N, C-alpha and C positions, 0 to 999 in steps of 0.2 A: 503494500499499499504506499503510494506516495502522497505526502502532505505538502501542500503548497501554502507559503506564508507571503501575504501580499503587502506591499508598501501602501500605506494609507495616502489618499489623495484629497480628502475632504479638507476644506479651509480650516487651518488651525488645529488639525489633529496631529498630535505628537507621539501617540502611542503605538506599540506594535503588538501584534497577537501571538508573538512567541518570544522567548528569551533562550539564551544558550542552555540554561537549565532544563527547559521543557523540551528542547531539540533533543538533548541527551535522553530524556526519559521516553520520547517517541521512538527514537532509534532503538532503545532497550526494549520496546514492544515488538520490534521488528520491522518498523516503518522506515521509509526513506524521507528525508526532509529536504525541500529545496526553498530557499528564501530569496525573494526579490530584491535585487541590488538597492541598497540604501534604506531598507524597510525600517532598520532600527536607529538610523542616525539620530532622529529627534529625541529618542530615549537613550542616547549615549551608548549605544551598542553598535560597535563597528562590524562591517561584513566579515572581518577576520575572526572576530569572536565566534560568530555563528559557523564558520568553516572549521574553526578548532573544535567546535562541538560536534562536528560531524556532518553538517548541512552543506548542500551545494548552493552556490549564490550565482543568480543569473537574471535575465530580463524577464518581465511578467509572462511573456509567451512561453519562455523556457520553463519556468517554474509551474506553469498551469499545464503544460503538455504531458498527459498521462497522469495527472493528479487525481486521486479519489476523494481526497478531502482539501477543501480551500479554507484557510483561516484568514479572518479579517476582523479589524475592530469595528469600523463603521461598514455598512453595507456598500459594496463596490459599486461603481457604475457599470450596468449590464453591458454596456458598449465595450468595456475593457476586458470583457471575459470571452472574447471570441474562441480562445484557445482551451477553454474549459471543456472537460469530458462530460458527455451526458450521463446523469446518474450520480455525479460527484456530490458530495455534502459540502454546502456553503454554510460555515459556522461563524456567528459573529453577532454583533448589535445591529440588526437589520431595520429597525423602526418600521415594522410592519404597517402600521396605521397612518404614519406620516409619509411613508414612501410605497404605498400600495401599487402603483404603476410598475415600480422596479420589481415587486414581488411577482407581479403577473408575468413580467419578462423572464425572470428566473425560472418560473414554472414552464413557459413555453420553450426556453432552452433546455429543459430536462434536468435542471438542477434540483437537488433535495435541500431547500433552504431551511435552515435552523436558527431561529431567533433567540439568542441566548437571554435577552432581557425579559422574555416571558417564562423564564425558568419558575416552575412552582415553588412556593415557599414551604417546603416540607424539609424534615430533618435530614434526609439522605441527599438532598440537593443543596445543602448549605454551602458546601465547598465549590459548588458550580455556579454560585449566584454572583454574576457580574454587577447587578445593581447594588447589592450590599457592599461589595469590595470596592467600588468605585465611589459609593456614597460615604462611605467611611473617610475616605481620603478627602472628598469634598467638604465633609463636615469640619475636619481639621483646618482645611485650607480658608474656609470661609471666616474662621476666627482670626487666623494670621492675617488675612486682607484686612478685617475690620480693624485689628491692632495698628496696621500700617497707615490706615486712613485717619485713625482717632488721633486728635491732637493731645492726648493726655496719656498717662501711664495707666497700666492695668492693675498691677498689685498696690497694696498700701505701702507707703514709705515713710518711715519716721526719721527725719533729718534734723541737723542743727538749725536748718533754715525753715523748718515747720514740717507738718505732716501732710502727705499726699493721700488723699482718700482714695479707696479702690473703685474701680470702674464697675458699674452695674450692668450686666448682661443678662439679656432675656431670649431664650430660645423657644420658638413657636413650631411645634411639630417635632416629636421625639421618636423618630424612626432611627435608623442606622445613622444618617447624617446628623440628626439632631443629637443623639447621644453623644456622637464623637465631638460635637460643637461644645456641649456642655463640659465634657472631660477637659477638653483643650482650654477653654475659658477658665476653668478652675486651676488648671496647671499654671496659667499666666497670672493668677492671683485675683480675678475679678469675683464679685459677689454674684452668683448666678441663680436665676430662676428659670422655670421653663413650665409650658403647658402643652397639652394635647387633648383631642376629643376623645382619645381612648383612655379610660379610667385605669386599665391595667398598666399604664405606663408610669403611674405615680410612684410606685415602689423603685422603678428603675431610676427615675428622677433622684429620688431620695438616696439611692445606693451610691450615686456619684457625688453627693454632697451638695446637691443643689435645692432650691426651694420649689416645691410644685404649687402652681397657680391654676386652680381648677374650679370650673362652675360646679356648684353643688346643687342637688336636688332637682336637676332638670334632665330630662330624657336626652341622651346624647345622639349617636348616629346610628342609623339602621345597619345591621350586618356588621357591628362594631368588631373591628379586628379581623373580619373574614380574610382568610388567605394571607393574613399579615399586613393588610393594607386598610387604611380607612375609606369611607365612602362619604356620601353627602350628609351634612349634618341637618338635623331637623331645624324649623324656623325659630322655634322657642329657643333652642340650643344657641343658634347663630346670634340671636339678640342678646341672650344672657352673656355670651362670650364676648360680644362686641362692648358691652358695659364694662365687664371686668377688665378687658385689655386696655380700655380707654383710661380707666384709673391707673393701671399699672405701668402702661408704656410711657406715661408723661415722666415717670421717675427714672427711666432707663437711659444709659449712655449708648449701649450696643444692643441690636436686636438682630437675630438670626432667623429668618423664616424658611421652612423646608417642607411645608405642605403640598403634597401631590396627590391627585386621583387619577389612577391609570385610565388612559383613553379620554379623559376630560379636562377642561381647562382648570387651571390652578385656582383654588379658592381665595377669594379676597379676604385677607385677614387685617390689613392696615389700610384705613382710608386716608384721604389727604388731610381731613380735620384732626385725625389722630396724630399724624405726622407733626402738625402745627403745634401740637402741646409738648413735643419734645424740645429739649434745650439745644440751642445752636452749638454745632460741633458734633452732635451725636452722629452715630453711623448705623445704617440698616443694610444687611446683606440679604439679598432675595434669591435664594437658591432655587426658586420655581420660575425664574425670569423667562426661560425658554418655553415655559408652557402657559404664558400670559401673566405670570407674576402674582405673588400674594400681596404685593404692595402697590397701592395707586401711585402712578408716576414711574414705576420701574421702566427702564430701558434696556432691554437684553443686550449684554455685552458692554455696557457703558456705565460710568458713574455720574449720576446727575445731582445736583444740590436743589432741594425744595425746603423752604421755611429754615434754611441754615442747617438742614440734615442732609448728609451724603447718603444717597441711595445707591448701593452697587448692584447692578443686575448681572448676576454671576451666571455664567454659562459654561457648564461642563468643567468644574474647577480641577477635576481629576487630571484633566489634560496639562495643567500647570506643574504637575508632579510626575513628569513622563516616565522616569525611571520605575518609581514604585507602582504607578498605576499600570504600566505595561506588565511588570512582574506578576501583580495580583490577576490581572486580566488573563494573562497567558496561563497562569495556573488554574484559574477557573475552567479555561477551555481543555486543559489536559486532564483535569479531574472528571470532567464530562466524558471525555472520549475514552479515557482508560477504564471508566466504570463500565462502559459497554463493549469493550475491546474483547474479541474472540481470538484467542491465540491460534486455534486450528485454522481459521478463516484468515487470520492475519489483517482483520478490519473490525470496526465496531459494528455490532448487530443491534438494531434499533427496533424493538418490538411495537408493533402498532397499539398494543393496548397497555403499555407502559405509561404511567402517569406523567412522567418527565417528557418523555417523546411526544405524547399527545399534546402537551402545553406548548412545546417550542417548535414542532414541525409545521412549517407554513406550506410548502409544496412537496408533492411527491407524484411520480408518474406523469409529469406534464400538467398537473392540476393544482390549484390552491386547495388545500384539504383542511386547513385550520378552521374549527368551528367558530372561534372567537372572531377571526379575521373575516369570515364570510358572513357572519352576522352583523358586522360593523356597517 
């Protein structure tokens, strides 16, 4: 089985779908690995490192020719896959809903496309979950970026010239990114509080030493925590949360928003009126910027100032940590493929009735077969 690793072509993409470590592991399974020239440059991995690990380095056409598995970070432009073999597995973050036309072309080309971001959040798939691994880094980087934009120190400092008060940081949305943001802000010395629509996260917040800010005695969301994700909040809950946030946010220096609903626009958590209550110099990092933003006035990929508050429209912050994000992403892909690898066939075997396979398989046999995608 030949595995092709593509060089990413999307604007701003710095990650690579393989690292020398995973190349060696694939070879140990009995596979041949071919890496497109320059694939690891943005992640500080030279072609020579891939070759030292046992991979062959060549042009896109060369690495695709004869490959049964194609690894990518972002879904590649179908026009660049002319040399791909019919029946090859295309594995990566394919953005099925946002790039549906590309999925249709993958199907027509006979590729079996597997969208890793649709990995079910079940115990045996945790090591394969690219959303979790990349969100973890994004949560960390959101606080680092906030600290860089904040004109004051994070920790309390007692000096001969007086005392510097600690920054107050508020994290809205306590998934993987939110939990890492809490931990990072605490390490930097801030006073941290956090909120989420899922009541089960209260203990997680407290375990990290932060103060939970929760709406009490109001029904929250339907299907709360289903599949590890939040869904839409009830109107009553939205109103109660808005009142609670309004009183709390006015006292905060740093706010990190992380709320996302799969397949839906990001919920609005902070209004322009609420921003106006924050003191000048405060910083808000909106990790949902690419999905419409949690904050009114967010501009994806840009920093804007409104009412003296800096709003950072964060887009895929994991890309700014290319070496680490590539390593985690590459291991997620390896963990998935190795879990289904059949030594006798020398290739992964993907049962149609497997929960993981059903969740991520988009195309098969020239057709789009994913129920979630077909229902969209």
